[in-house]
N, C-alpha and C positions, 0 to 999 in steps of 0.2 A: 680416815686416812691411816695407812699403815705406818708403823714405827720402824720398819725394817732398815731403812737407810739413815736412821737417826744416829748422831754421833754420841748421844747419851740419852738413856731412857730411865725414868723413875716410875716404878709401879706401885700403886696403892699407897701413896704417902699419907701420913696422918695430917689432919688440918687442925690448927694452923701449921702451914708449911713454910719454912724459910730455907732456901738452898742457894748455894753459890753457882753462878753461871761461869764455868771455867773458861778462861780466855775472853770473858766479856762478850758483849754483843757486837756483831759486825754487820754492815749493810748487806742485805741479801739473805741473812739467816732467818729461820722460822722457829717459832716456839709453838708446840702443839699441846693443848690441855684437853683431856677427855674426862668427863665426870657426870655427875647427876645432881640435879637440884632437889633437895628434900621437899616433900609436899608442904611442910610448915615453914619453909625458908622465908626470911625477911630480907636478907641481902647477902651478898658475898663480894669479895674483891680480889683482884689480881694486881699486884704491884711489881713494877720493874724498878728496883731500888738501887741506890748508890751506897751499898753496904748494908749491914744488919743491926746497926746501933739502935738501942731503944731510948736511951737518954744520953745526949740529945738524939731525937729521932732522925734516922737516916733520911736523906733526900729521896723523893720518889719521882722518877722521870716520867712514868706513865701509870696512873691510877685508874683502873678499869673496874667500875662498881655498879653492877646490876642491882636494882632495888625493886621489891615486889609489893610493897604496901600501896594501896590505892592512891593515897594522898601524894605520894612522891614516886609513883611507878615510872621507871625509865632507867637509862644507863647514864651514870655520871662519870665523866673523865676529867682528870685534873693532874696537877703536879704539886709536889711539896718541896719547898726550898727554904732552908734555914728555919724549919718548923712552922712555916707559914704556907697555907694553901693558896693557890692562884685562883683565877676565875674559872668557875665550873663550866664545862661543856656538857649539856644535857641532851641526850638522844631519846626521843619518845618511843622509837621502834624497840620492841621487846621480843627477841627470838627465843628466849628461855621460857620453858614451861615447867611449872611446879610438878615434881614427881617424875620428870622425864630426863633422859640422858642428853648430853650436849657435847659438841666438839668445837673448841676455840682454836683458831690459827692466827697467830700474830706474826705478820711479815714485817721485818725490820728494814726500813729504808734509811737513806742517808739523813733525811730530815723529817721523817714521818713514820708513825706506826700505823700499819693497815691491819684491820681486824676483820676476820671472817668467822661466822658462826654457822655451823651445820651446813657448810658448803656455799653459803651466800655472803656476799660482801656486806658488812654492817657499817663500818665507820673508818675514818682516818683521823689521827690525832697528831698535830704538828708538835714536834719535839721542842720542849722549853729548857731541857737540861742536856748537856753534851752527852752524846751516846757513849763515848769512851769511858764515862764514869759509871755506867750501869754494870753491876757485877753480881746482883742478887735478885732472885725471884721469890716473891712472897704471895701466899694464897691464904685468905682468912675468912672467918665467919661461916655461914650456913651453906656448906657445899661438901659433896663427897667426890674425891678425885680418884679416878682409876689409873690414869697414866699422864706423865709429863714427858715430852720428848723435845730434844733440841736438834735441829737440822742445820747442817752447814750451808753456806751460800752455794747456790748452783752456778757453776761456771757457764757462762753463756757460750754455746757452741758458735753462734754467729760472731761473737767477739774474736774467736780464733780464726774465723773465716775472714774477718776484716784484716787481721795481721797477715794472713796468707795472701790476701789481695794486695796489700801494701808490698809484700815481698815480691810478688809477681811483677807489679808495675815498677818497683824501685830497684830490684836486684836482677831479675831475669833479663831485663833489657839493657842493663848498664854496660856490660862488656861489649855487646854489639854496637851500641852507640859510640863507645870509646874508640872502637876499631875504625868506624866510619869517620869520626871527627879527627882521627889521626891522619886519614887521607886528606881531609879538608885542610889541615895544618900545612900540608905539602902542596896545596893548590891543585889536587887531583879530583876528577869526577865531580864537578860543581853541581850537576843535576842531582846526583845521588846524595851529596852532602846537604843540599837544600831540603830535599825530602826528609832526610834524617833530622834536620832541625825541627820541621813541623811535627814529626812523630814524637821526638824526644820531649818537645814542649807539652804535648798532650799527655804522655805517660807520666811526666813529672807532676802535672796537675792532678792526675788520678791518684798518684802516690800521696800527694799532700792532702787530698780529700780523705783518703783512708786514715791518715794519721790524725787529722782533725776529728773525724768521726769516732775513732777509737777513744779519744780523750773524753768524749761525752757518754760513753757506754758504762753501764754499771756491771758489777761482778766480772771485772776483767780477769783474763787468765793470769797465772803467776808469771814472774819474770823468768823462771825456769822454762815454762812452756813457750813463752815468746822467744827466748834465746834458742831453744831447740828448733823452732820454725825458721828462724833467721839463719842459723848455722847450716841447716839442711839445704836451704835455698842457695846459700853461698857455695856449698859443696857441689850442687848440681850445676850452677852457672860456671864455676871454675872448670869442672870436667868438660862441659860443653865447649868452652872456648880454648881449651888446651888439647883436647882429644878429638871430639866430634867435629869441631870447626877450628882447627889450630890457627891462632892468629899469627904464628911464626911464618905462615905462608905469605903474609903481606909485609913481613919484616919487623913485627912487633915482638917485644920480649914477653914470653909467657909468664915468667915469675912476676914481672911488674903488673901484668894484667890480673893475676891472682891477688896481688896486693891492692890493686885498685878496687876490685870487687869487695874485698874486706873493708876498705875505706868507705865505700858506699853503704855497706851493711851497718857499719858503726853509726853513720849519719842517720840511717833509718831508725835504728833502735833507740837512739837519743830522742828523735822526734816522737817516738811512741811513749817516751817517758821513762826509759830504763837506761842502765849503764852500758858504756861501750864494751864490746867483746874483744876486738882485735887490737885496738889502739895503735893503728898504723897511719902514716901520712899519705897524702895523695901523690902517687908517683908520676902522674901525668899533668904537667902544668897547663897544657892546652885545654883540659877539661874544666879548669877554673873559669874559663872565659864563657862557657855556655850559660852560666847563671847571670851574666851581665845583661842589662837591658840593651837591646839593639836599636840602632837608628838606620833606617834604610831609605835610600832615594828611590821612591816608587816609580820615577821615570826610567830608572835603569834596570830594576829587577823587581820581582814580586816580593811584597813584604812578608817576612816570616813570623813577625810577632803578632800577638793577639791584638785585635782592634775592637773598639766599642761597637755595639750593635747599631747598624744603620750607617756607619761611616763608610764612605766609598760606594754607597748604594744609590741607585737612581730613584726618582720619584715614584716610579711604578713598583719598585721593590718594597715600598712601605705601605702598600694597599692590600686589603683583604679581598680575595677572589674565590668564588666557588667553582669556577670552571678552569682553573689553572692546570696546565699539564706538568706532570712530574717525570 
């Protein structure tokens, strides 16, 4: 693996090696170790440590220890806390060969270390020590090291797409919905306003889904990136509703519409887990009512709220058929 994109690279360090991990370890970061196992090696170890103290010995969050003697050949993983070792995890698979070069990649996750050797997944080690305590890398015993590289977490492009999806569903439709609900408040165009209820219900659900999905993603984009996406979406929607499709044609106030779009954007970015941008109030009181649960007399009009699957369906609607026409 190339070290070109590494945030820090150490070349040909002497062993034993003890070095500071500047900024600590964060989920999504990778540590690359390239080296050679001497032909007479007995063992070597890679330790992700909580400091470099010798007496008392610093805690070790992840102890990676390949052993080459026949009687205990294998890879031992463990953690050291308050100078006491925990229960060993022994892996019999041995990808290291005496006298040959190797490449170790340790991928840091929120609650696990994933280890790859020579391009193949080797093991996973569940963290026993808080990741934010790890600030030192130690390499000891029988091994020659050519390079150590620290790679930053890769921002998931799909994470940015989830934010963009939330902006499309939550911001790009907001002004148009408000304009039509403004007509509903005045008792105008009931057919259009009912269709608007159905569409806004769906778009709101799509936006909520994007926000929930974003919270479960790793390597999220920075607040700066998310803010840029949201503010760009707000600018586009404001221009659309004040220039391309000016709401003043139906008697609405363009400045209040801009404020409403900013209010919607603030709500969205808070749902994504970040701070408000515009900090404005909702200028349209009638838009507060759309979030309320509706009760409709289905004898008088079609129900606009979601219904449980199968409700209002006939007996034939709940059967499986291979010859049904669509």
